[in-house]
DOLOMI-206414 format. One record per residue (C-alpha): residue number from 1; residue in three letters; chain; x, y, z. Coordinates in steps of 0.1 Angstrom, whole numbers, plus 2048, in hexadecimal, padded with zeros to 3 digits. Layout:
     i    aa   ch    c1    c2    c3
   NUM   Ala    A     X     Y     Z
...
This chain:
     i    aa   ch    c1    c2    c3
     1   Met    A   683   9FA   643
     2   Leu    A   674   A19   652
     3   Arg    A   658   A0F   66A
     4   Ser    A   64B   A31   673
     5   Thr    A   655   A55   676
     6   Leu    A   64D   A60   699
     7   Ala    A   652   A86   694
     8   Gln    A   65E   A9F   67B
     9   Gln    A   668   AC2   683
    10   Gly    A   67B   AE0   676
    11   Ile    A   696   ADE   691
    12   Pro    A   6B0   AC3   699
    13   Val    A   6A8   AA7   6B2
    14   Tyr    A   6C7   AA7   6C8
    15   Ser    A   6BD   A8C   6E0
    16   Val    A   6A2   A71   6E4
    17   Ala    A   699   A58   700
    18   Trp    A   680   A3B   703
    19   Gly    A   666   A3D   71F
    20   Pro    A   667   A22   73B
    21   Asp    A   64C   A0C   72B
    22   Ser    A   65A   A11   707
    23   Glu    A   638   A20   6FD
    24   Lys    A   644   A44   6FC
    25   Val    A   661   A57   6EE
    26   Leu    A   670   A77   6FC
    27   Tyr    A   683   A8E   6E4
    28   Thr    A   690   AB2   6E2
    29   Ala    A   684   ACE   6CC
    30   Gly    A   699   AED   6D2
    31   Lys    A   690   AF9   6F5
    32   Gln    A   672   AE2   6F7
    33   Leu    A   66F   ABE   704
    34   Ile    A   655   AA8   6F3
    35   Ile    A   647   A86   700
    36   Lys    A   637   A73   6E3
    37   Pro    A   623   A53   6E9
    38   Leu    A   626   A39   6CE
    39   Gln    A   600   A34   6CC
    40   Pro    A   5F4   A49   6AE
    41   Asn    A   5D9   A5E   6BF
    42   Ala    A   5E8   A62   6E2
    43   Lys    A   5EE   A84   6F1
    44   Val    A   611   A93   6EC
    45   Leu    A   620   AA5   70A
    46   Gln    A   636   AC3   702
    47   Trp    A   646   ADE   718
    48   Lys    A   661   AF9   718
    49   Ala    A   67D   AE9   72D
    50   His    A   69C   B00   728
    51   Asp    A   6A5   B23   71E
    52   Gly    A   6BF   B15   705
    53   Ile    A   6BF   AF8   6EC
    54   Ile    A   6BB   AD7   6FE
    55   Leu    A   6D9   AC0   6F6
    56   Lys    A   6D2   AA0   709
    57   Val    A   6B5   A8D   71A
    58   Asp    A   6B3   A6D   72D
    59   Trp    A   694   A5A   73C
    60   Asn    A   698   A41   758
    61   Ser    A   682   A21   759
    62   Val    A   685   A1C   77E
    63   Asn    A   67C   A3E   78C
    64   Asp    A   66A   A4B   76D
    65   Leu    A   67D   A6C   76F
    66   Ile    A   68A   A81   751
    67   Leu    A   6AC   A93   74F
    68   Ser    A   6B2   AAF   737
    69   Ala    A   6D2   AC4   730
    70   Gly    A   6D5   AE3   71B
    71   Glu    A   6E9   B00   70D
    72   Asp    A   6DB   B16   729
    73   Cys    A   6F6   B04   73E
    74   Lys    A   6DD   AF3   754
    75   Tyr    A   6D1   ACF   75A
    76   Lys    A   6AE   AC8   767
    77   Val    A   69A   AAA   775
    78   Trp    A   675   AA6   76B
    79   Asp    A   65A   A8D   772
    80   Ser    A   648   A7B   756
    81   Tyr    A   62C   A96   756
    82   Gly    A   645   AB2   74E
    83   Arg    A   646   AC0   772
    84   Leu    A   668   ACF   77C
    85   Leu    A   677   ABD   79A
    86   Tyr    A   69A   ACC   799
    87   Asn    A   6AB   AE9   787
    88   Ser    A   6D1   AEC   78A
    89   Gln    A   6E5   B0C   78E
    90   Pro    A   6F3   B18   76C
    91   His    A   716   B09   765
    92   Glu    A   732   B1B   752
    93   His    A   72D   B07   732
    94   Pro    A   70F   AF5   721
    95   Ile    A   706   AD3   730
    96   Thr    A   70D   ABB   714
    97   Ser    A   703   A99   723
    98   Val    A   6EE   A8A   73F
    99   Ala    A   6E8   A65   747
   100   Trp    A   6D4   A52   761
   101   Ala    A   6E4   A35   774
   102   Pro    A   6D1   A15   76D
   103   Asp    A   6C0   A13   790
   104   Gly    A   6B5   A38   78D
   105   Glu    A   6C6   A42   7AE
   106   Leu    A   6E2   A57   79E
   107   Phe    A   6E9   A6A   77E
   108   Ala    A   708   A78   76D
   109   Val    A   70B   A9A   75D
   110   Gly    A   726   AA3   743
   111   Ser    A   732   AC6   738
   112   Phe    A   753   AD7   72D
   113   His    A   76E   AC9   743
   114   Thr    A   753   ABF   75B
   115   Leu    A   744   A9E   768
   116   Arg    A   72A   A9F   784
   117   Leu    A   719   A83   798
   118   Cys    A   6F6   A8C   7A5
   119   Asp    A   6DA   A7C   7BA
   120   Lys    A   6B9   A74   7A8
   121   Thr    A   6AA   A93   7BA
   122   Gly    A   6C3   AA9   7A9
   123   Trp    A   6DD   AB3   7C3
   124   Ser    A   701   AAD   7BC
   125   Tyr    A   717   A93   7CD
   126   Thr    A   738   A9C   7BD
   127   Leu    A   748   AB1   7A1
   128   Glu    A   767   AA6   78D
   129   Lys    A   77B   ABC   775
   130   Pro    A   78B   AA4   75D
   131   Asn    A   79F   AB2   73F
   132   Thr    A   788   AA4   725
   133   Gly    A   778   AC0   711
   134   Ser    A   752   ABD   710
   135   Ile    A   744   A9B   71A
   136   Phe    A   72B   A94   6FE
   137   Asn    A   71D   A73   70A
   138   Ile    A   71C   A5F   72A
   139   Ala    A   715   A39   72E
   140   Trp    A   710   A26   74F
   141   Ser    A   71B   A02   755
   142   Val    A   6FF   9EA   75A
   143   Asp    A   706   9E7   780
   144   Gly    A   706   A0D   784
   145   Thr    A   729   A0E   793
   146   Gln    A   73D   A20   777
   147   Ile    A   738   A37   75A
   148   Ala    A   749   A3E   738
   149   Gly    A   749   A60   728
   150   Ala    A   74F   A69   704
   151   Cys    A   765   A88   704
   152   Gly    A   76A   AA5   6EB
   153   Asn    A   78F   AA0   6EA
   154   Gly    A   78C   A7D   6DD
   155   His    A   791   A6B   6FE
   156   Val    A   77A   A54   712
   157   Val    A   778   A5C   737
   158   Phe    A   770   A41   750
   159   Ala    A   763   A47   774
   160   His    A   759   A31   791
   161   Val    A   740   A39   7AC
   162   Val    A   751   A38   7CE
   163   Glu    A   74C   A47   7F1
   164   Gln    A   729   A3A   7F4
   165   Arg    A   71D   A3B   819
   166   Trp    A   706   A25   82D
   167   Glu    A   6FC   A2D   851
   168   Trp    A   6E9   A19   86C
   169   Lys    A   6E9   A22   891
   170   Asn    A   70D   A26   89B
   171   Phe    A   71D   A17   87B
   172   Gln    A   728   A2A   85C
   173   Val    A   734   A16   83E
   174   Thr    A   746   A27   821
   175   Leu    A   750   A19   800
   176   Thr    A   774   A27   7FE
   177   Lys    A   780   A15   7DE
   178   Arg    A   76E   9FE   7C5
   179   Arg    A   776   9E0   7DA
   180   Thr    A   77B   9EE   7FD
   181   Met    A   763   9F9   818
   182   Gln    A   76B   A0B   839
   183   Val    A   755   A05   857
   184   Arg    A   755   A1E   873
   185   Asn    A   745   A1A   895
   186   Val    A   73E   A3E   8A1
   187   Leu    A   73B   A33   8C5
   188   Asn    A   75F   A28   8CA
   189   Asp    A   76E   A34   8A8
   190   Ala    A   778   A10   89F
   191   Val    A   77F   A0C   87A
   192   Asp    A   77D   9EC   866
   193   Leu    A   788   9E7   842
   194   Leu    A   774   9CF   82C
   195   Glu    A   785   9C2   80D
   196   Phe    A   772   9B1   7F0
   197   Arg    A   77E   99C   7D3
   198   Asp    A   769   9AE   7B9
   199   Arg    A   75B   9D1   7B7
   200   Val    A   73E   9DA   7CD
   201   Ile    A   71D   9E0   7BB
   202   Lys    A   702   9E5   7D6
   203   Ala    A   702   9E5   7FC
   204   Ser    A   6E8   9E9   818
   205   Leu    A   6ED   9EE   83D
   206   Asn    A   6CF   9E8   855
   207   Tyr    A   6C3   9D1   871
   208   Ala    A   6E7   9CB   87D
   209   His    A   6F3   9BD   85C
   210   Leu    A   706   9CA   83E
   211   Val    A   6FD   9B9   81D
   212   Val    A   716   9BF   800
   213   Ser    A   713   9B2   7DD
   214   Thr    A   731   9B2   7C6
   215   Ser    A   730   9A8   7A1
   216   Leu    A   731   983   7AA
   217   Gln    A   72A   97E   7CF
   218   Cys    A   715   989   7ED
   219   Tyr    A   725   991   80F
   220   Val    A   711   992   82F
   221   Phe    A   722   9A3   84D
   222   Ser    A   715   9A5   870
   223   Thr    A   71B   9C6   882
   224   Lys    A   727   9B1   8A0
   225   Asn    A   744   9A1   88B
   226   Trp    A   753   9B2   86C
   227   Asn    A   76E   998   867
   228   Thr    A   75A   979   85C
   229   Pro    A   740   981   842
   230   Leu    A   729   967   833
   231   Ile    A   72F   964   80E
   232   Phe    A   71B   953   7F2
   233   Asp    A   71C   955   7CC
   234   Leu    A   702   969   7B9
   235   Lys    A   6EE   95A   79C
   236   Glu    A   6EE   979   786
   237   Gly    A   707   991   794
   238   Thr    A   6F8   9B3   78E
   239   Val    A   6E3   9BA   7AD
   240   Ser    A   6CD   9D9   7A9
   241   Leu    A   6BD   9DA   7CB
   242   Ile    A   6C3   9CD   7EF
   243   Leu    A   6A7   9CF   808
   244   Gln    A   6AA   9C4   82D
   245   Ala    A   692   9B8   848
   246   Glu    A   69A   9AC   86A
   247   Arg    A   69C   987   861
   248   His    A   6A6   987   83D
   249   Phe    A   6AF   99C   81E
   250   Leu    A   6A4   99F   7FA
   251   Leu    A   6BB   9A1   7DB
   252   Val    A   6AD   9AC   7B9
   253   Asp    A   6C1   9A7   79A
   254   Gly    A   6B9   9A3   774
   255   Gly    A   6AD   980   779
   256   Gly    A   696   981   796
   257   Ile    A   68F   989   7BB
   258   Tyr    A   6A1   974   7D5
   259   Leu    A   69C   972   7FA
   260   Tyr    A   6B9   967   810
   261   Ser    A   6BD   963   836
   262   Tyr    A   6DA   974   847
   263   Glu    A   6EB   952   849
   264   Gly    A   6EC   952   823
   265   Arg    A   6D0   938   81F
   266   Phe    A   6BA   93D   800
   267   Ile    A   695   940   80C
   268   Ser    A   67F   947   7EE
   269   Ser    A   67C   959   7CD
   270   Pro    A   659   969   7C6
   271   Lys    A   64E   96A   7A2
   272   Phe    A   630   97B   792
   273   Pro    A   624   97F   76E
   274   Gly    A   636   99A   759
   275   Met    A   651   99E   774
   276   Arg    A   66C   9B8   76B
   277   Thr    A   686   9B9   786
   278   Asp    A   69B   9D4   775
   279   Ile    A   681   9EF   77E
   280   Leu    A   67C   9E7   7A3
   281   Asn    A   689   9FF   7BD
   282   Ala    A   685   A05   7E3
   283   Gln    A   664   A18   7DD
   284   Thr    A   654   9FC   7CA
   285   Val    A   660   9DD   7DE
   286   Ser    A   65C   9D9   804
   287   Leu    A   667   9BD   81B
   288   Ser    A   65D   9B3   83E
   289   Asn    A   664   994   853
   290   Asp    A   648   980   843
   291   Thr    A   63C   993   824
   292   Ile    A   64A   9A1   803
   293   Ala    A   635   9BC   7F2
   294   Ile    A   63D   9C6   7CE
   295   Lys    A   62B   9E1   7B9
   296   Asn    A   620   9D4   797
   297   Lys    A   630   9E9   77C
   298   Ala    A   618   9DD   761
   299   Asp    A   5F9   9E9   775
   300   Glu    A   605   A02   78F
   301   Lys    A   5E4   9FF   7A3
   302   Ile    A   5EE   9DC   7AE
   303   Ile    A   605   9CF   7CA
   304   Phe    A   611   9AB   7CA
   305   Leu    A   614   99C   7EC
   306   Phe    A   62A   97D   7F3
   307   Glu    A   632   967   811
   308   Ala    A   657   96C   818
   309   Ser    A   65D   948   823
   310   Thr    A   64F   937   804
   311   Gly    A   64E   953   7E9
   312   Lys    A   629   94A   7E2
   313   Pro    A   60D   963   7E0
   314   Leu    A   5FF   96C   803
   315   Gly    A   5DE   95F   80F
   316   Asp    A   5C6   954   7F3
   317   Gly    A   5DC   965   7D9
   318   Lys    A   5C6   984   7D5
   319   Leu    A   5D9   9A3   7CA
   320   Leu    A   5D7   9C4   7DC
   321   Ser    A   5C7   9DC   7C4
   322   His    A   5C2   A02   7C9
   323   Lys    A   5AD   A1B   7B5
   324   Ser    A   5CA   A2F   7A9
   325   Glu    A   5EF   A2A   7A0
   326   Ile    A   606   A23   7BE
   327   Leu    A   627   A35   7C1
   328   Glu    A   638   A27   7E1
   329   Ile    A   631   A09   7F7
   330   Ala    A   63E   A00   81A
   331   Leu    A   637   9E2   831
   332   Asp    A   638   9E6   857
   333   Gln    A   654   9D2   868
   334   Lys    A   647   9C6   889
   335   Gly    A   62B   9B2   898
   336   Leu    A   618   993   88E
   337   Thr    A   614   987   86A
   338   Asn    A   5EE   98A   86D
   339   Asp    A   5F1   9AF   875
   340   Arg    A   60A   9B7   85A
   341   Lys    A   601   9D8   849
   342   Val    A   60C   9E9   829
   343   Ala    A   60C   A0F   825
   344   Phe    A   60E   A1F   803
   345   Ile    A   60D   A41   7F1
   346   Asp    A   5F8   A44   7D1
   347   Lys    A   5FD   A5D   7B5
   348   Asn    A   5E5   A76   7C6
   349   Arg    A   5FE   A76   7E3
   350   Asp    A   5E5   A66   7FA
   351   Leu    A   5F2   A4E   815
   352   Tyr    A   5DF   A2D   81A
   353   Ile    A   5E2   A0F   831
   354   Thr    A   5D4   9EC   82E
   355   Ser    A   5DA   9C9   83B
   356   Val    A   5EE   9B1   826
   357   Lys    A   5DB   992   830
   358   Arg    A   5C3   98A   814
   359   Phe    A   5AA   96F   81D
   360   Gly    A   587   970   80E
   361   Lys    A   57A   991   81A
   362   Glu    A   588   9B0   80A
   363   Glu    A   59E   9C3   822
   364   Gln    A   597   9E8   826
   365   Ile    A   5B0   A01   817
   366   Ile    A   5AF   A1F   82F
   367   Lys    A   5BC   A42   828
   368   Leu    A   5D5   A4F   842
   369   Gly    A   5DF   A70   834
   370   Thr    A   5E1   A87   816
   371   Met    A   5FD   A98   803
   372   Val    A   617   A7F   810
   373   His    A   637   A80   7FC
   374   Thr    A   64C   A66   80E
   375   Leu    A   647   A4C   82A
   376   Ala    A   65A   A33   840
   377   Trp    A   652   A19   85B
   378   Ser    A   667   A17   87A
   379   Asp    A   67E   9F9   87C
   380   Thr    A   676   9F2   8A1
   381   Cys    A   650   9F6   8A3
   382   Asn    A   632   9FD   88D
   383   Ile    A   635   A23   88C
   384   Leu    A   631   A35   86B
   385   Cys    A   640   A56   861
   386   Gly    A   63A   A6C   842
   387   Leu    A   640   A8E   834
   388   Gln    A   61E   A9E   82D
   389   Asp    A   61D   ABE   819
   390   Thr    A   62C   AD7   833
   391   Arg    A   62C   ABF   851
   392   Phe    A   640   AA2   85E
   393   Thr    A   627   A89   86B
   394   Val    A   62B   A6A   881
   395   Trp    A   60F   A50   884
   396   Tyr    A   617   A41   8A6
   397   Tyr    A   5FD   A25   8A1
   398   Pro    A   5F0   A24   87D
   399   Asn    A   5DA   A06   887
   400   Thr    A   5C3   A1F   898
   401   Val    A   5B0   A23   877
   402   Tyr    A   5A4   9FF   87B
   403   Val    A   59A   A03   8A0
   404   Asp    A   58D   A26   8A5
   405   Arg    A   591   A3F   889
   406   Asp    A   585   A5C   89E
   407   Ile    A   5A4   A5D   8B4
   408   Leu    A   5BD   A5A   897
   409   Pro    A   5C6   A7F   898
   410   Lys    A   5CE   A7B   8BD
   411   Thr    A   5E8   A60   8B6
   412   Leu    A   5FC   A76   89E
   413   Tyr    A   61B   A8B   8A4
   414   Glu    A   620   AA8   88C
   415   Arg    A   63A   AC2   887
   416   Asp    A   642   ADD   86D
   417   Ala    A   657   AD0   850
   418   Ser    A   660   AF0   83F
   419   Glu    A   684   AED   84B
   420   Phe    A   688   ACF   833
   421   Ser    A   682   AE6   815
   422   Lys    A   66F   AD7   7F8
   423   Asn    A   670   AB2   7EC
   424   Pro    A   680   AA3   80B
   425   His    A   683   A7D   80E
   426   Ile    A   683   A66   82C
   427   Val    A   6A2   A51   82B
   428   Ser    A   69D   A3B   84A
   429   Phe    A   68A   A37   86A
   430   Val    A   6A0   A24   883
   431   Gly    A   694   A22   8A7
   432   Asn    A   687   A45   8AF
   433   Gln    A   69C   A57   896
   434   Val    A   690   A62   874
   435   Thr    A   6AA   A6C   859
   436   Ile    A   69D   A84   83E
   437   Arg    A   6B1   A8F   81F
   438   Arg    A   6A9   AB2   814
   439   Ala    A   6A8   ABC   7EF
   440   Asp    A   6CB   ACA   7F2
   441   Gly    A   6D9   AA8   7FD
   442   Ser    A   6DE   AB1   822
   443   Leu    A   6D2   A99   83C
   444   Val    A   6BC   AA3   859
   445   His    A   6B6   A8D   877
   446   Ile    A   696   A8F   88C
   447   Ser    A   691   A7D   8AD
   448   Ile    A   66D   A74   8B6
   449   Ser    A   660   A6B   8D8
   450   Pro    A   66D   A49   8E4
   451   Tyr    A   64E   A42   8F9
   452   Pro    A   636   A35   8DD
   453   Ala    A   650   A1B   8D4
   454   Ile    A   652   A10   8F9
   455   Leu    A   62C   A0F   8F9
   456   His    A   62B   9F9   8DA
   457   Glu    A   644   9E1   8EC
   458   Tyr    A   62F   9DF   90B
   459   Val    A   60F   9D8   8F8
   460   Ser    A   61F   9BD   8E2
   461   Ser    A   629   9AB   902
   462   Ser    A   606   9B1   912
   463   Lys    A   615   9C6   92E
   464   Trp    A   5F6   9DC   931
   465   Glu    A   5FD   9E8   955
   466   Asp    A   620   9F4   94A
   467   Ala    A   610   A05   92C
   468   Val    A   5F7   A18   941
   469   Arg    A   613   A21   959
   470   Leu    A   628   A2F   93C
   471   Cys    A   60B   A45   930
   472   Arg    A   606   A52   953
   473   Phe    A   62B   A5B   955
   474   Val    A   62D   A6C   934
   475   Lys    A   60B   A7E   936
   476   Glu    A   606   A82   911
   477   Gln    A   5E5   A81   8FE
   478   Thr    A   5F5   A6F   8E0
   479   Leu    A   602   A53   8F5
   480   Trp    A   5E0   A4E   907
   481   Ala    A   5CE   A4E   8E5
   482   Cys    A   5E7   A34   8D7
   483   Leu    A   5E1   A1E   8F6
   484   Ala    A   5BB   A21   8F2
   485   Ala    A   5BD   A14   8CE
   486   Met    A   5D6   9F9   8D7
   487   Ala    A   5C1   9ED   8F4
   488   Val    A   5A1   9EA   8DE
   489   Ala    A   5B5   9D9   8C3
   490   Asn    A   5C1   9BF   8DC
   491   Arg    A   59E   9BD   8ED
   492   Asp    A   5AB   9C9   90F
   493   Met    A   58D   9DE   919
   494   Thr    A   599   9E7   93C
   495   Thr    A   5B7   9F9   92E
   496   Ala    A   5A3   A08   912
   497   Glu    A   58B   A17   92C
   498   Ile    A   5A8   A28   93F
   499   Ala    A   5B8   A35   91F
   500   Tyr    A   597   A43   910
   501   Ala    A   58F   A54   932
   502   Ala    A   5B2   A64   931
   503   Ile    A   5AB   A74   90F
   504   Gly    A   588   A7F   919
   505   Glu    A   574   A68   902
   506   Ile    A   558   A64   91B
   507   Asp    A   53E   A54   903
   508   Lys    A   557   A39   8FB
   509   Val    A   55F   A32   91F
   510   Gln    A   539   A2E   925
   511   Tyr    A   536   A16   908
   512   Ile    A   554   A01   914
   513   Asn    A   543   A00   936
   514   Ser    A   523   9F2   927
   515   Ile    A   538   9D8   914
   516   Lys    A   547   9CC   934
   517   Asn    A   524   9C6   943
   518   Leu    A   519   9AF   926
   519   Pro    A   513   98B   931
   520   Ser    A   524   976   916
   521   Lys    A   547   978   907
   522   Glu    A   537   977   8E4
   523   Ser    A   523   996   8EB
   524   Lys    A   541   9A8   8F9
   525   Met    A   555   99E   8DA
   526   Ala    A   53A   9AA   8C3
   527   His    A   537   9CC   8D4
   528   Ile    A   55D   9D0   8D3
   529   Leu    A   55C   9C9   8AD
   530   Met    A   53F   9E3   8AB
   531   Phe    A   554   9FC   8BE
   532   Ser    A   56E   9F9   8A2
   533   Gly    A   553   9FC   887
   534   Asn    A   553   9D8   87D
   535   Ile    A   52E   9D3   87D
   536   Gln    A   52C   9B5   866
   537   Glu    A   546   9A2   87A
   538   Ala    A   533   9AA   89A
   539   Glu    A   513   99C   88B
   540   Ile    A   525   97C   87F
   541   Val    A   533   976   8A2
   542   Leu    A   511   979   8B2
   543   Leu    A   500   963   898
   544   Gln    A   51A   948   89B
   545   Ala    A   515   948   8C1
   546   Gly    A   4EF   944   8BB
   547   Leu    A   4E8   966   8CA
   548   Val    A   4CF   970   8AE
   549   Tyr    A   4BC   989   8C3
   550   Gln    A   4DC   99C   8CC
   551   Ala    A   4E5   99C   8A7
   552   Ile    A   4C3   9AB   89F
   553   Gln    A   4C6   9C4   8BB
   554   Ile    A   4E8   9D2   8AF
   555   Asn    A   4D8   9D9   88D
   556   Ile    A   4BA   9EA   89E
   557   Asn    A   4D2   A00   8B2
   558   Leu    A   4E4   A0A   893
   559   Tyr    A   4C3   A10   880
   560   Asn    A   4CC   9F5   867
   561   Trp    A   4A7   9ED   864
   562   Glu    A   4A9   9D9   844
   563   Arg    A   4C3   9C1   852
   564   Ala    A   4B1   9BE   874
   565   Leu    A   491   9B3   863
   566   Glu    A   4A4   99C   84C
   567   Leu    A   4B4   98A   869
   568   Ala    A   493   987   87D
   569   Val    A   482   978   85F
   570   Lys    A   49F   961   856
   571   Tyr    A   4A1   953   87A
   572   Lys    A   47B   955   87F
   573   Thr    A   47E   967   8A0
   574   His    A   478   98B   8AE
   575   Val    A   466   998   88F
   576   Asp    A   44E   9AA   8A6
   577   Thr    A   46B   9B9   8B9
   578   Val    A   47A   9C8   89A
   579   Leu    A   458   9D5   88F
   580   Ala    A   452   9E4   8B1
   581   Tyr    A   473   9F7   8B2
   582   Arg    A   46D   A02   88E
   583   Gln    A   44B   A10   897
   584   Lys    A   459   A22   8B5
   585   Phe    A   474   A31   8A0
   586   Leu    A   45B   A3E   886
   587   Glu    A   444   A4C   8A1
   588   Thr    A   461   A5F   8B0
   589   Phe    A   467   A71   88F
   590   Gly    A   442   A73   887
   591   Lys    A   445   A5F   867
   592   Gln    A   431   A44   855
   593   Glu    A   43E   A22   84B
   594   Thr    A   448   A21   826
   595   Asn    A   45E   A02   825
   596   Lys    A   44B   9E6   812
   597   Arg    A   45B   9C9   826
   598   Tyr    A   451   9D9   847
   599   Leu    A   42E   9E0   83B
   600   Gln    A   42B   9BC   830
   601   Tyr    A   435   9AD   852
   602   Ala    A   422   9C7   867
   603   Glu    A   401   9BD   857
   604   Gly    A   3E9   9B1   872
   605   Leu    A   404   9B1   88C
   606   Gln    A   3FC   9C0   8AE
   607   Ile    A   41B   9CD   8C0
   608   Asp    A   41A   9C5   8E5
   609   Trp    A   438   9D6   8F7
   610   Glu    A   433   9C2   917
   611   Lys    A   437   9A1   904
   612   Ile    A   455   9AE   8F0
   613   Lys    A   466   9BA   910
   614   Ala    A   461   998   920
   615   Lys    A   470   987   901
   616   Ile    A   48E   99E   903
   617   Glu    A   493   996   928
   618   Met    A   491   971   921
   619   Glu    A   4AC   974   906
   620   Ile    A   4C3   987   91E
   621   Thr    A   4BD   96D   939
   622   Lys    A   4C4   951   921
   623   Glu    A   4E5   962   917
   624   Arg    A   4EF   966   93C
   625   Glu    A   4E8   941   943
   626   Arg    A   4FC   936   925
   627   Ala    A   519   94B   930
   628   Ser    A   519   93F   953
   629   Ser    A   515   91A   949
   630   Ser    A   533   91D   931
   631   Gln    A   546   92C   94F
   632   Ser    A   53D   910   966
   633   Asn    A   546   8F6   94B
   634   Lys    A   568   906   949
   635   Ser    A   56D   904   96F
   636   Val    A   562   8E0   970
   637   Gly    A   57B   8D8   955
   638   Leu    A   597   8E9   96A
   639   Lys    A   58D   8D5   989
   640   His    A   58D   8B5   976
């Protein structure tokens, strides 16, 4: 029964492919490619893709990229908007087949006596010349380890993907045969051979562990001992993704997402509505020691956050939602659970950062940079790097945006990235070395300064004197700026004062000095919060401590007149103080009062500055007495 005719044209349709969400169809029309949505009135996308007739297309559901091959002897990679990402050199013969591997990391290309294996960005890993005639069709196995090709001479050609490489610090692991791996330690040239019972499907090397999944089992090797792996059986078999963190690793297969410890103990399996594990990849899932973040494929503006130990949604179960579609997510790896941050790139190529803890109040999502194509967190401390347009940028302390946004530019390291050509990708960020893969497949290693990582280490163990000593030794603005932000974040105002003085922020040094002279610890806390721009929190701290006048005064200082009056009326105190300051403010600018609430309370009220000053003095004395009595209570307790 014919359900519907999607398209009719005067030229043959040589190839057709479903879109990732099964709501669009891609097909060929001579030299044109056409994407037709199934909804009747939706817009059709059409563009000229080749100079010859297009023979084959494929569309991958994981990376959302399109492959096309034509009689112009070229193969091309496109995004789903029809933008060209890769254009191959012309081959000797027309390209007759292309096919994506299921995980979207590789694709195969077939031509006359030619079989090529390529990376998703287009560059070629290997070229084989089998005696097959033209290869008219290519199919991948479900696990992405082998392909079958339909040949023009009536044969079927089979090929296996081997020689994959994984590197971490001084170890290099190579898949030499389908069931054999070779491990090389480049420091002493020691070589170990690892034999497996079944063929290797996926592997990952990070955090001093090699995790290998075969068709039936999972092997966990420690880099300290290659002879005795930990082995456990897999539920499904076809693992499509392995992610590692310092304490545990994540396996994704057709049935679900599973978290295991390196001792092979099952920890948790997070689940969410409409979960499709077959389309998850390293850009859409991120793992840290305490959190799992997963981008929602159904609504790409949402990130699901799970507690690693239980697999339950984090906090009060609120989702992290952004205003536009998210492309890539990454969790930071170090520090306390409460400070865990997630960085993500949206479809406008803007980089944002936000806290993962979701309790009650909405956490701010703050923009860190624009035109960011790829990002990575360091595995040893919370330093973030990214490729921005024509620059390689390192955010030495991304938390600065929550503490003092003005000094963020001073905490960055930037260098020209034109040497990486277009569309480079950050492969890893281990220690102080960043590995970048260029568009032609070559790897470039960049070393960044080791000092910020040492500074992070000192601060996390509260060694403030060592941190100051390090900054004085290195004599770099960026390091001082990082220390200033770190000190404010950890409420160490003495160090903050030294660091701000070193970067010439005199106004902030003066403000910190004034904070030190405040009588009570609540007042100090409130002003530190105000320093970081958290005005509401500062007000709450003061009100909870019963310092109503101080809460009113900070609003007067910030010209939040409405709120100052609201508090004075609510607590039935200092209404005349607020009105007096308001009057003084208006007189300075030569203006008349127009605010109805102020006019209402000012009726028949005589402002006596002497009286108001006396009241303010009394409040300050009261606060001092309170602070000193709480101090004496503490010392009495200690003596007792």
